All heavy atoms as a GROMACS GRO file, in nm:
protein
  585
    1MET      N    1   3.912   3.687   6.202
    1MET     CA    2   3.999   3.581   6.251
    1MET      C    3   4.090   3.640   6.359
    1MET      O    4   4.150   3.746   6.340
    1MET     CB    5   4.081   3.526   6.134
    1MET     CG    6   4.167   3.412   6.172
    1MET     SD    7   4.238   3.341   6.022
    1MET     CE    8   4.294   3.190   6.089
    2GLU      N    9   4.102   3.570   6.468
    2GLU     CA   10   4.183   3.621   6.579
    2GLU      C   11   4.331   3.595   6.556
    2GLU      O   12   4.370   3.500   6.488
    2GLU     CB   13   4.137   3.558   6.710
    2GLU     CG   14   4.155   3.407   6.713
    2GLU     CD   15   4.094   3.345   6.837
    2GLU    OE1   16   3.972   3.355   6.853
    2GLU    OE2   17   4.171   3.289   6.915
    3ASN      N   18   4.414   3.680   6.613
    3ASN     CA   19   4.558   3.669   6.599
    3ASN      C   20   4.611   3.572   6.705
    3ASN      O   21   4.601   3.597   6.823
    3ASN     CB   22   4.622   3.807   6.616
    3ASN     CG   23   4.770   3.805   6.586
    3ASN    OD1   24   4.822   3.705   6.537
    3ASN    ND2   25   4.837   3.914   6.615
    4LYS      N   26   4.669   3.460   6.661
    4LYS     CA   27   4.722   3.360   6.754
    4LYS      C   28   4.873   3.374   6.760
    4LYS      O   29   4.939   3.404   6.662
    4LYS     CB   30   4.685   3.220   6.708
    4LYS     CG   31   4.536   3.195   6.711
    4LYS     CD   32   4.507   3.053   6.673
    4LYS     CE   33   4.358   3.029   6.678
    4LYS     NZ   34   4.322   2.891   6.650
    5ASP      N   35   4.928   3.349   6.876
    5ASP     CA   36   5.073   3.350   6.894
    5ASP      C   37   5.127   3.210   6.872
    5ASP      O   38   5.105   3.120   6.954
    5ASP     CB   39   5.110   3.400   7.034
    5ASP     CG   40   5.077   3.546   7.053
    5ASP    OD1   41   5.079   3.619   6.953
    5ASP    OD2   42   5.051   3.587   7.167
    6PHE      N   43   5.196   3.191   6.762
    6PHE     CA   44   5.255   3.062   6.732
    6PHE      C   45   5.398   3.059   6.783
    6PHE      O   46   5.461   3.163   6.806
    6PHE     CB   47   5.253   3.037   6.582
    6PHE     CG   48   5.116   3.018   6.526
    6PHE    CD1   49   5.058   3.114   6.446
    6PHE    CD2   50   5.044   2.903   6.555
    6PHE    CE1   51   4.932   3.097   6.394
    6PHE    CE2   52   4.916   2.885   6.504
    6PHE     CZ   53   4.860   2.982   6.424
    7ALA      N   54   5.452   2.940   6.800
    7ALA     CA   55   5.589   2.924   6.849
    7ALA      C   56   5.690   2.980   6.748
    7ALA      O   57   5.789   3.041   6.787
    7ALA     CB   58   5.618   2.779   6.879
    8PHE      N   59   5.665   2.956   6.619
    8PHE     CA   60   5.756   3.003   6.516
    8PHE      C   61   5.686   3.106   6.429
    8PHE      O   62   5.569   3.093   6.395
    8PHE     CB   63   5.802   2.887   6.427
    8PHE     CG   64   5.891   2.788   6.496
    8PHE    CD1   65   5.879   2.654   6.469
    8PHE    CD2   66   5.986   2.828   6.587
    8PHE    CE1   67   5.961   2.562   6.530
    8PHE    CE2   68   6.068   2.737   6.649
    8PHE     CZ   69   6.056   2.604   6.621
    9SER      N   70   5.762   3.207   6.390
    9SER     CA   71   5.711   3.308   6.298
    9SER      C   72   5.760   3.276   6.157
    9SER      O   73   5.834   3.180   6.135
    9SER     CB   74   5.758   3.446   6.341
    9SER     OG   75   5.898   3.456   6.328
   10LYS      N   76   5.720   3.360   6.063
   10LYS     CA   77   5.764   3.343   5.925
   10LYS      C   78   5.916   3.354   5.916
   10LYS      O   79   5.980   3.282   5.840
   10LYS     CB   80   5.698   3.450   5.838
   10LYS     CG   81   5.730   3.439   5.692
   10LYS     CD   82   5.658   3.545   5.612
   10LYS     CE   83   5.695   3.538   5.466
   10LYS     NZ   84   5.628   3.642   5.387
   11THR      N   85   5.974   3.442   5.997
   11THR     CA   86   6.120   3.460   5.998
   11THR      C   87   6.190   3.332   6.042
   11THR      O   88   6.292   3.294   5.984
   11THR     CB   89   6.159   3.577   6.091
   11THR    OG1   90   6.085   3.692   6.051
   11THR    CG2   91   6.306   3.606   6.083
   12ASN      N   92   6.135   3.266   6.145
   12ASN     CA   93   6.194   3.140   6.191
   12ASN      C   94   6.195   3.037   6.078
   12ASN      O   95   6.297   2.969   6.057
   12ASN     CB   96   6.116   3.084   6.309
   12ASN     CG   97   6.133   3.165   6.434
   12ASN    OD1   98   6.052   3.253   6.461
   12ASN    ND2   99   6.238   3.138   6.508
   13PHE      N  100   6.083   3.024   6.010
   13PHE     CA  101   6.075   2.926   5.902
   13PHE      C  102   6.170   2.960   5.787
   13PHE      O  103   6.230   2.871   5.726
   13PHE     CB  104   5.932   2.912   5.852
   13PHE     CG  105   5.843   2.836   5.946
   13PHE    CD1  106   5.736   2.899   6.006
   13PHE    CD2  107   5.868   2.704   5.975
   13PHE    CE1  108   5.654   2.830   6.092
   13PHE    CE2  109   5.787   2.633   6.062
   13PHE     CZ  110   5.679   2.696   6.121
   14MET      N  111   6.187   3.087   5.759
   14MET     CA  112   6.281   3.128   5.654
   14MET      C  113   6.424   3.094   5.694
   14MET      O  114   6.502   3.042   5.614
   14MET     CB  115   6.267   3.278   5.625
   14MET     CG  116   6.134   3.318   5.566
   14MET     SD  117   6.108   3.251   5.403
   14MET     CE  118   6.220   3.352   5.311
   15LEU      N  119   6.461   3.125   5.818
   15LEU     CA  120   6.596   3.093   5.866
   15LEU      C  121   6.622   2.943   5.866
   15LEU      O  122   6.730   2.898   5.826
   15LEU     CB  123   6.616   3.150   6.007
   15LEU     CG  124   6.623   3.301   6.019
   15LEU    CD1  125   6.624   3.343   6.165
   15LEU    CD2  126   6.746   3.355   5.948
   16ILE      N  127   6.524   2.865   5.910
   16ILE     CA  128   6.541   2.720   5.911
   16ILE      C  129   6.551   2.666   5.769
   16ILE      O  130   6.634   2.578   5.740
   16ILE     CB  131   6.425   2.654   5.988
   16ILE    CG1  132   6.433   2.692   6.137
   16ILE    CG2  133   6.426   2.503   5.972
   16ILE    CD1  134   6.311   2.655   6.218
   17GLY      N  135   6.472   2.719   5.678
   17GLY     CA  136   6.477   2.674   5.539
   17GLY      C  137   6.610   2.703   5.473
   17GLY      O  138   6.668   2.616   5.405
   18VAL      N  139   6.662   2.822   5.494
   18VAL     CA  140   6.793   2.858   5.437
   18VAL      C  141   6.902   2.771   5.499
   18VAL      O  142   6.994   2.724   5.430
   18VAL     CB  143   6.822   3.008   5.458
   18VAL    CG1  144   6.965   3.042   5.424
   18VAL    CG2  145   6.726   3.091   5.374
   19SER      N  146   6.892   2.747   5.629
   19SER     CA  147   6.991   2.663   5.697
   19SER      C  148   6.988   2.520   5.645
   19SER      O  149   7.093   2.457   5.627
   19SER     CB  150   6.965   2.664   5.847
   19SER     OG  151   6.973   2.794   5.897
   20MET      N  152   6.868   2.468   5.620
   20MET     CA  153   6.858   2.333   5.564
   20MET      C  154   6.918   2.328   5.424
   20MET      O  155   6.981   2.228   5.386
   20MET     CB  156   6.713   2.288   5.563
   20MET     CG  157   6.659   2.259   5.701
   20MET     SD  158   6.484   2.218   5.704
   20MET     CE  159   6.483   2.063   5.619
   21LEU      N  160   6.900   2.435   5.348
   21LEU     CA  161   6.961   2.442   5.215
   21LEU      C  162   7.114   2.440   5.226
   21LEU      O  163   7.181   2.375   5.145
   21LEU     CB  164   6.912   2.567   5.142
   21LEU     CG  165   6.957   2.583   4.999
   21LEU    CD1  166   6.900   2.471   4.913
   21LEU    CD2  167   6.914   2.717   4.946
   22ILE      N  168   7.169   2.507   5.325
   22ILE     CA  169   7.314   2.506   5.347
   22ILE      C  170   7.363   2.366   5.379
   22ILE      O  171   7.467   2.321   5.330
   22ILE     CB  172   7.353   2.606   5.458
   22ILE    CG1  173   7.328   2.749   5.411
   22ILE    CG2  174   7.498   2.588   5.501
   22ILE    CD1  175   7.342   2.854   5.519
   23VAL      N  176   7.289   2.293   5.461
   23VAL     CA  177   7.325   2.154   5.494
   23VAL      C  178   7.322   2.067   5.369
   23VAL      O  179   7.414   1.987   5.346
   23VAL     CB  180   7.231   2.098   5.603
   23VAL    CG1  181   7.254   1.950   5.623
   23VAL    CG2  182   7.249   2.172   5.734
   24VAL      N  183   7.220   2.082   5.287
   24VAL     CA  184   7.211   2.004   5.163
   24VAL      C  185   7.328   2.036   5.071
   24VAL      O  186   7.387   1.945   5.011
   24VAL     CB  187   7.075   2.028   5.093
   24VAL    CG1  188   7.072   1.971   4.953
   24VAL    CG2  189   6.962   1.970   5.177
   25VAL      N  190   7.365   2.163   5.061
   25VAL     CA  191   7.479   2.201   4.978
   25VAL      C  192   7.606   2.136   5.032
   25VAL      O  193   7.690   2.086   4.955
   25VAL     CB  194   7.494   2.355   4.971
   25VAL    CG1  195   7.628   2.395   4.914
   25VAL    CG2  196   7.381   2.415   4.890
   26GLY      N  197   7.622   2.133   5.163
   26GLY     CA  198   7.738   2.067   5.223
   26GLY      C  199   7.745   1.920   5.188
   26GLY      O  200   7.851   1.866   5.155
   27PHE      N  201   7.630   1.850   5.194
   27PHE     CA  202   7.629   1.709   5.159
   27PHE      C  203   7.654   1.688   5.010
   27PHE      O  204   7.720   1.592   4.970
   27PHE     CB  205   7.497   1.644   5.200
   27PHE     CG  206   7.494   1.605   5.345
   27PHE    CD1  207   7.412   1.672   5.434
   27PHE    CD2  208   7.573   1.502   5.393
   27PHE    CE1  209   7.409   1.638   5.567
   27PHE    CE2  210   7.570   1.465   5.526
   27PHE     CZ  211   7.488   1.533   5.614
   28LEU      N  212   7.603   1.778   4.926
   28LEU     CA  213   7.628   1.768   4.783
   28LEU      C  214   7.776   1.789   4.750
   28LEU      O  215   7.827   1.732   4.653
   28LEU     CB  216   7.542   1.867   4.706
   28LEU     CG  217   7.392   1.837   4.702
   28LEU    CD1  218   7.317   1.949   4.632
   28LEU    CD2  219   7.366   1.704   4.634
   29MET      N  220   7.844   1.870   4.831
   29MET     CA  221   7.987   1.891   4.810
   29MET      C  222   8.067   1.764   4.838
   29MET      O  223   8.178   1.748   4.786
   29MET     CB  224   8.037   2.005   4.899
   29MET     CG  225   7.988   2.141   4.855
   29MET     SD  226   8.025   2.271   4.974
   29MET     CE  227   8.203   2.274   4.970
   30MET      N  228   8.012   1.675   4.919
   30MET     CA  229   8.082   1.550   4.950
   30MET      C  230   8.066   1.443   4.842
   30MET      O  231   8.137   1.344   4.842
   30MET     CB  232   8.031   1.494   5.083
   30MET     CG  233   8.071   1.574   5.202
   30MET     SD  234   8.022   1.489   5.352
   30MET     CE  235   7.969   1.627   5.451
   31ILE      N  236   7.971   1.463   4.752
   31ILE     CA  237   7.944   1.362   4.648
   31ILE      C  238   8.053   1.368   4.541
   31ILE      O  239   8.103   1.474   4.506
   31ILE     CB  240   7.806   1.388   4.583
   31ILE    CG1  241   7.697   1.366   4.685
   31ILE    CG2  242   7.786   1.297   4.462
   31ILE    CD1  243   7.559   1.400   4.630
   32GLY      N  244   8.086   1.253   4.487
   32GLY     CA  245   8.182   1.248   4.378
   32GLY      C  246   8.215   1.105   4.343
   32GLY      O  247   8.153   1.010   4.390
   33ALA      N  248   8.317   1.090   4.260
   33ALA     CA  249   8.359   0.957   4.218
   33ALA      C  250   8.413   0.880   4.337
   33ALA      O  251   8.465   0.936   4.433
   33ALA     CB  252   8.466   0.969   4.110
   34SER      N  253   8.401   0.750   4.332
   34SER     CA  254   8.448   0.666   4.441
   34SER      C  255   8.548   0.564   4.389
   34SER      O  256   8.558   0.538   4.270
   34SER     CB  257   8.331   0.594   4.508
   34SER     OG  258   8.268   0.510   4.415
   35SER      N  259   8.621   0.506   4.480
   35SER     CA  260   8.715   0.401   4.445
   35SER      C  261   8.646   0.266   4.453
   35SER      O  262   8.548   0.249   4.525
   35SER     CB  263   8.835   0.402   4.541
   35SER     OG  264   8.907   0.521   4.527
   36ASN      N  265   8.699   0.170   4.379
   36ASN     CA  266   8.650   0.032   4.389
   36ASN      C  267   8.770  -0.061   4.395
   36ASN      O  268   8.883  -0.017   4.407
   36ASN     CB  269   8.555  -0.001   4.274
   36ASN     CG  270   8.617   0.023   4.139
   36ASN    OD1  271   8.738   0.016   4.124
   36ASN    ND2  272   8.535   0.050   4.040
   37GLU      N  273   8.746  -0.192   4.384
   37GLU     CA  274   8.854  -0.290   4.400
   37GLU      C  275   8.960  -0.281   4.291
   37GLU      O  276   9.076  -0.313   4.312
   37GLU     CB  277   8.797  -0.432   4.404
   37GLU     CG  278   8.707  -0.462   4.522
   37GLU     CD  279   8.564  -0.417   4.499
   37GLU    OE1  280   8.523  -0.398   4.382
   37GLU    OE2  281   8.494  -0.396   4.598
   38THR      N  282   8.921  -0.238   4.172
   38THR     CA  283   9.015  -0.237   4.059
   38THR      C  284   9.072  -0.100   4.028
   38THR      O  285   9.172  -0.090   3.958
   38THR     CB  286   8.945  -0.288   3.932
   38THR    OG1  287   8.833  -0.204   3.903
   38THR    CG2  288   8.897  -0.432   3.952
   39GLN      N  289   9.012   0.005   4.078
   39GLN     CA  290   9.057   0.140   4.044
   39GLN      C  291   9.056   0.228   4.168
   39GLN      O  292   8.957   0.233   4.242
   39GLN     CB  293   8.966   0.198   3.938
   39GLN     CG  294   9.003   0.337   3.894
   39GLN     CD  295   8.905   0.390   3.790
   39GLN    OE1  296   8.816   0.320   3.745
   39GLN    NE2  297   8.923   0.515   3.752
   40PHE      N  298   9.166   0.299   4.190
   40PHE     CA  299   9.176   0.391   4.303
   40PHE      C  300   9.159   0.534   4.253
   40PHE      O  301   9.222   0.575   4.156
   40PHE     CB  302   9.310   0.377   4.373
   40PHE     CG  303   9.330   0.475   4.484
   40PHE    CD1  304   9.262   0.463   4.603
   40PHE    CD2  305   9.416   0.583   4.468
   40PHE    CE1  306   9.278   0.554   4.706
   40PHE    CE2  307   9.433   0.675   4.570
   40PHE     CZ  308   9.364   0.661   4.688
   41ASP      N  309   9.075   0.610   4.321
   41ASP     CA  310   9.054   0.750   4.286
   41ASP      C  311   9.099   0.834   4.405
   41ASP      O  312   9.037   0.832   4.511
   41ASP     CB  313   8.908   0.776   4.254
   41ASP     CG  314   8.882   0.916   4.204
   41ASP    OD1  315   8.982   0.986   4.173
   41ASP    OD2  316   8.766   0.955   4.194
   42ALA      N  317   9.208   0.907   4.388
   42ALA     CA  318   9.263   0.988   4.497
   42ALA      C  319   9.176   1.107   4.531
   42ALA      O  320   9.195   1.171   4.635
   42ALA     CB  321   9.404   1.035   4.461
   43ASP      N  322   9.077   1.138   4.449
   43ASP     CA  323   8.990   1.252   4.474
   43ASP      C  324   8.901   1.232   4.597
   43ASP      O  325   8.844   1.328   4.648
   43ASP     CB  326   8.903   1.278   4.350
   43ASP     CG  327   8.830   1.411   4.357
   43ASP    OD1  328   8.893   1.510   4.403
   43ASP    OD2  329   8.712   1.416   4.319
   44ILE      N  330   8.890   1.109   4.646
   44ILE     CA  331   8.808   1.086   4.765
   44ILE      C  332   8.870   1.153   4.888
   44ILE      O  333   8.802   1.174   4.987
   44ILE     CB  334   8.784   0.937   4.792
   44ILE    CG1  335   8.915   0.863   4.815
   44ILE    CG2  336   8.705   0.874   4.680
   44ILE    CD1  337   8.897   0.719   4.859
   45PHE      N  338   8.999   1.186   4.881
   45PHE     CA  339   9.066   1.253   4.992
   45PHE      C  340   9.091   1.401   4.965
   45PHE      O  341   9.178   1.462   5.027
   45PHE     CB  342   9.200   1.184   5.022
   45PHE     CG  343   9.184   1.040   5.058
   45PHE    CD1  344   9.232   0.940   4.976
   45PHE    CD2  345   9.121   1.004   5.176
   45PHE    CE1  346   9.217   0.807   5.009
   45PHE    CE2  347   9.105   0.871   5.210
   45PHE     CZ  348   9.154   0.773   5.126
   46SER      N  349   9.014   1.461   4.874
   46SER     CA  350   9.034   1.602   4.843
   46SER      C  351   8.994   1.690   4.962
   46SER      O  352   8.914   1.651   5.046
   46SER     CB  353   8.951   1.642   4.719
   46SER     OG  354   8.814   1.640   4.750
   47ALA      N  355   9.049   1.809   4.966
   47ALA     CA  356   9.023   1.901   5.077
   47ALA      C  357   8.876   1.943   5.081
   47ALA      O  358   8.821   1.963   5.190
   47ALA     CB  359   9.113   2.024   5.065
   48MET      N  360   8.813   1.954   4.966
   48MET     CA  361   8.672   1.994   4.966
   48MET      C  362   8.585   1.889   5.033
   48MET      O  363   8.493   1.921   5.106
   48MET     CB  364   8.622   2.019   4.824
   48MET     CG  365   8.481   2.073   4.821
   48MET     SD  366   8.416   2.106   4.658
   48MET     CE  367   8.386   1.944   4.597
   49ARG      N  368   8.614   1.763   5.007
   49ARG     CA  369   8.533   1.655   5.065
   49ARG      C  370   8.562   1.631   5.212
   49ARG      O  371   8.472   1.592   5.287
   49ARG     CB  372   8.557   1.525   4.991
   49ARG     CG  373   8.492   1.520   4.857
   49ARG     CD  374   8.511   1.382   4.803
   49ARG     NE  375   8.448   1.366   4.675
   49ARG     CZ  376   8.453   1.255   4.607
   49ARG    NH1  377   8.517   1.152   4.654
   49ARG    NH2  378   8.392   1.248   4.492
   50THR      N  379   8.686   1.647   5.253
   50THR     CA  380   8.722   1.610   5.390
   50THR      C  381   8.724   1.727   5.488
   50THR      O  382   8.717   1.705   5.609
   50THR     CB  383   8.861   1.543   5.392
   50THR    OG1  384   8.958   1.633   5.340
   50THR    CG2  385   8.859   1.414   5.312
   51LYS      N  386   8.734   1.850   5.438
   51LYS     CA  387   8.742   1.965   5.528
   51LYS      C  388   8.634   2.069   5.505
   51LYS      O  389   8.565   2.109   5.598
   51LYS     CB  390   8.879   2.033   5.513
   51LYS     CG  391   8.993   1.945   5.556
   51LYS     CD  392   9.126   2.011   5.537
   51LYS     CE  393   9.234   1.917   5.584
   51LYS     NZ  394   9.337   1.894   5.488
   52VAL      N  395   8.616   2.112   5.382
   52VAL     CA  396   8.524   2.222   5.353
   52VAL      C  397   8.378   2.178   5.369
   52VAL      O  398   8.300   2.245   5.436
   52VAL     CB  399   8.550   2.279   5.211
   52VAL    CG1  400   8.449   2.387   5.178
   52VAL    CG2  401   8.692   2.332   5.200
   53ALA      N  402   8.342   2.067   5.309
   53ALA     CA  403   8.202   2.022   5.313
   53ALA      C  404   8.153   1.993   5.455
   53ALA      O  405   8.042   2.034   5.491
   53ALA     CB  406   8.184   1.900   5.223
   54PRO      N  407   8.232   1.926   5.540
   54PRO     CA  408   8.185   1.907   5.679
   54PRO      C  409   8.168   2.039   5.754
   54PRO      O  410   8.076   2.052   5.836
   54PRO     CB  411   8.293   1.820   5.743
   54PRO     CG  412   8.353   1.747   5.629
   54PRO     CD  413   8.350   1.842   5.514
   55VAL      N  414   8.253   2.136   5.728
   55VAL     CA  415   8.240   2.266   5.794
   55VAL      C  416   8.113   2.336   5.747
   55VAL      O  417   8.041   2.396   5.827
   55VAL     CB  418   8.366   2.353   5.769
   55VAL    CG1  419   8.344   2.495   5.814
   55VAL    CG2  420   8.487   2.293   5.839
   56VAL      N  421   8.083   2.326   5.618
   56VAL     CA  422   7.961   2.386   5.565
   56VAL      C  423   7.838   2.320   5.629
   56VAL      O  424   7.744   2.388   5.670
   56VAL     CB  425   7.956   2.375   5.410
   56VAL    CG1  426   7.820   2.415   5.356
   56VAL    CG2  427   8.065   2.461   5.348
   57CYS      N  428   7.840   2.187   5.641
   57CYS     CA  429   7.729   2.117   5.706
   57CYS      C  430   7.716   2.159   5.852
   57CYS      O  431   7.605   2.181   5.901
   57CYS     CB  432   7.750   1.966   5.698
   57CYS     SG  433   7.725   1.898   5.534
   58PHE      N  434   7.828   2.170   5.922
   58PHE     CA  435   7.824   2.211   6.062
   58PHE      C  436   7.765   2.351   6.077
   58PHE      O  437   7.681   2.375   6.165
   58PHE     CB  438   7.965   2.206   6.123
   58PHE     CG  439   7.971   2.247   6.266
   58PHE    CD1  440   7.923   2.163   6.364
   58PHE    CD2  441   8.022   2.370   6.302
   58PHE    CE1  442   7.927   2.201   6.498
   58PHE    CE2  443   8.027   2.409   6.435
   58PHE     CZ  444   7.978   2.324   6.533
   59ILE      N  445   7.806   2.442   5.990
   59ILE     CA  446   7.750   2.577   5.993
   59ILE      C  447   7.600   2.574   5.967
   59ILE      O  448   7.523   2.645   6.032
   59ILE     CB  449   7.823   2.668   5.890
   59ILE    CG1  450   7.966   2.696   5.936
   59ILE    CG2  451   7.748   2.798   5.867
   59ILE    CD1  452   8.053   2.761   5.832
   60GLY      N  453   7.557   2.488   5.876
   60GLY     CA  454   7.414   2.474   5.849
   60GLY      C  455   7.337   2.422   5.969
   60GLY      O  456   7.230   2.472   6.003
   61PHE      N  457   7.393   2.321   6.038
   61PHE     CA  458   7.326   2.266   6.156
   61PHE      C  459   7.319   2.367   6.270
   61PHE      O  460   7.217   2.379   6.338
   61PHE     CB  461   7.394   2.138   6.202
   61PHE     CG  462   7.366   2.018   6.115
   61PHE    CD1  463   7.470   1.946   6.059
   61PHE    CD2  464   7.236   1.979   6.088
   61PHE    CE1  465   7.445   1.837   5.979
   61PHE    CE2  466   7.210   1.869   6.007
   61PHE     CZ  467   7.315   1.798   5.952
   62VAL      N  468   7.427   2.442   6.289
   62VAL     CA  469   7.426   2.546   6.392
   62VAL      C  470   7.325   2.656   6.357
   62VAL      O  471   7.255   2.708   6.444
   62VAL     CB  472   7.568   2.604   6.413
   62VAL    CG1  473   7.566   2.727   6.501
   62VAL    CG2  474   7.660   2.498   6.471
   63SER      N  475   7.315   2.687   6.228
   63SER     CA  476   7.218   2.788   6.184
   63SER      C  477   7.075   2.741   6.204
   63SER      O  478   6.986   2.822   6.232
   63SER     CB  479   7.241   2.820   6.036
   63SER     OG  480   7.370   2.873   6.017
   64ILE      N  481   7.051   2.610   6.190
   64ILE     CA  482   6.917   2.557   6.217
   64ILE      C  483   6.880   2.581   6.362
   64ILE      O  484   6.769   2.625   6.393
   64ILE     CB  485   6.908   2.408   6.181
   64ILE    CG1  486   6.913   2.389   6.031
   64ILE    CG2  487   6.781   2.345   6.238
   64ILE    CD1  488   6.921   2.244   5.986
   65VAL      N  489   6.974   2.555   6.452
   65VAL     CA  490   6.949   2.580   6.595
   65VAL      C  491   6.924   2.729   6.617
   65VAL      O  492   6.833   2.768   6.691
   65VAL     CB  493   7.066   2.530   6.681
   65VAL    CG1  494   7.049   2.570   6.826
   65VAL    CG2  495   7.080   2.379   6.670
   66GLY      N  496   7.002   2.813   6.551
   66GLY     CA  497   6.980   2.958   6.562
   66GLY      C  498   6.845   3.000   6.508
   66GLY      O  499   6.779   3.087   6.565
   67GLY      N  500   6.799   2.937   6.400
   67GLY     CA  501   6.668   2.967   6.345
   67GLY      C  502   6.555   2.924   6.438
   67GLY      O  503   6.451   2.989   6.445
   68ILE      N  504   6.576   2.815   6.509
   68ILE     CA  505   6.477   2.770   6.606
   68ILE      C  506   6.473   2.863   6.727
   68ILE      O  507   6.366   2.895   6.779
   68ILE     CB  508   6.506   2.625   6.649
   68ILE    CG1  509   6.483   2.531   6.530
   68ILE    CG2  510   6.421   2.584   6.768
   68ILE    CD1  511   6.530   2.389   6.554
   69MET      N  512   6.589   2.909   6.771
   69MET     CA  513   6.597   2.989   6.892
   69MET      C  514   6.565   3.137   6.867
   69MET      O  515   6.541   3.210   6.964
   69MET     CB  516   6.738   2.979   6.952
   69MET     CG  517   6.785   2.840   6.979
   69MET     SD  518   6.736   2.775   7.135
   69MET     CE  519   6.813   2.885   7.246
   70TYR      N  520   6.562   3.182   6.741
   70TYR     CA  521   6.541   3.322   6.710
   70TYR      C  522   6.404   3.368   6.761
   70TYR      O  523   6.302   3.302   6.740
   70TYR     CB  524   6.549   3.345   6.558
   70TYR     CG  525   6.525   3.488   6.518
   70TYR    CD1  526   6.624   3.583   6.533
   70TYR    CD2  527   6.402   3.527   6.466
   70TYR    CE1  528   6.601   3.715   6.496
   70TYR    CE2  529   6.378   3.658   6.430
   70TYR     CZ  530   6.480   3.751   6.444
   70TYR     OH  531   6.456   3.882   6.410
   71HIS      N  532   6.405   3.482   6.827
   71HIS     CA  533   6.281   3.541   6.876
   71HIS      C  534   6.288   3.692   6.855
   71HIS      O  535   6.382   3.758   6.901
   71HIS     CB  536   6.261   3.510   7.024
   71HIS     CG  537   6.133   3.565   7.080
   71HIS    ND1  538   6.010   3.518   7.040
   71HIS    CD2  539   6.110   3.662   7.172
   71HIS    CE1  540   5.917   3.585   7.106
   71HIS    NE2  541   5.976   3.673   7.185
   72LYS      N  542   6.192   3.746   6.785
   72LYS     CA  543   6.187   3.889   6.757
   72LYS      C  544   6.152   3.964   6.885
   72LYS      O  545   6.058   3.928   6.956
   72LYS     CB  546   6.083   3.917   6.648
   72LYS     CG  547   6.089   4.056   6.594
   72LYS     CD  548   5.994   4.067   6.475
   72LYS     CE  549   6.006   4.203   6.413
   72LYS     NZ  550   5.919   4.216   6.296
   73LYS      N  551   6.225   4.068   6.914
   73LYS     CA  552   6.200   4.146   7.034
   73LYS      C  553   6.077   4.234   7.017
   73LYS      O  554   6.058   4.294   6.911
   73LYS     CB  555   6.321   4.232   7.067
   73LYS     CG  556   6.447   4.152   7.097
   73LYS     CD  557   6.551   4.242   7.154
   73LYS     CE  558   6.686   4.180   7.171
   73LYS     NZ  559   6.697   4.054   7.228
   74ASN      N  560   5.994   4.242   7.119
   74ASN     CA  561   5.876   4.329   7.117
   74ASN      C  562   5.917   4.471   7.154
   74ASN      O  563   5.998   4.492   7.243
   74ASN     CB  564   5.771   4.279   7.216
   74ASN     CG  565   5.713   4.147   7.173
   74ASN    OD1  566   5.714   4.114   7.055
   74ASN    ND2  567   5.662   4.071   7.268
   75LYS      N  568   5.857   4.568   7.089
   75LYS     CA  569   5.887   4.709   7.118
   75LYS      C  570   5.775   4.768   7.202
   75LYS      O  571   5.702   4.856   7.160
   75LYS     CB  572   5.905   4.787   6.988
   75LYS     CG  573   6.024   4.744   6.909
   75LYS     CD  574   6.043   4.832   6.787
   75LYS     CE  575   6.166   4.793   6.712
   75LYS     NZ  576   6.191   4.881   6.598
   76GLU      N  577   5.762   4.719   7.323
   76GLU     CA  578   5.658   4.770   7.413
   76GLU      C  579   5.718   4.844   7.529
   76GLU      O  580   5.817   4.822   7.581
   76GLU     CB  581   5.574   4.654   7.466
   76GLU     CG  582   5.491   4.593   7.358
   76GLU     CD  583   5.403   4.480   7.414
   76GLU    OE1  584   5.412   4.451   7.533
   76GLU    OE2  585   5.330   4.423   7.335
   0.00000   0.00000   0.00000
């Protein structure tokens, strides 16, 4: 079987996979109890939901771009 040069290597796919996992963790951090018409839950304004989780998602999205752009240097 001949060796083909693909756009992405195994390393790219690993980086993208880990980055997607980071994004999912960020979205899971935003999940929680919600308020309705009869009951108010102040936890919807917690620092984890409004500050930490969006930053984690942003880091994950930037890491996805980094995983796509990653290219191993040739030693020739």
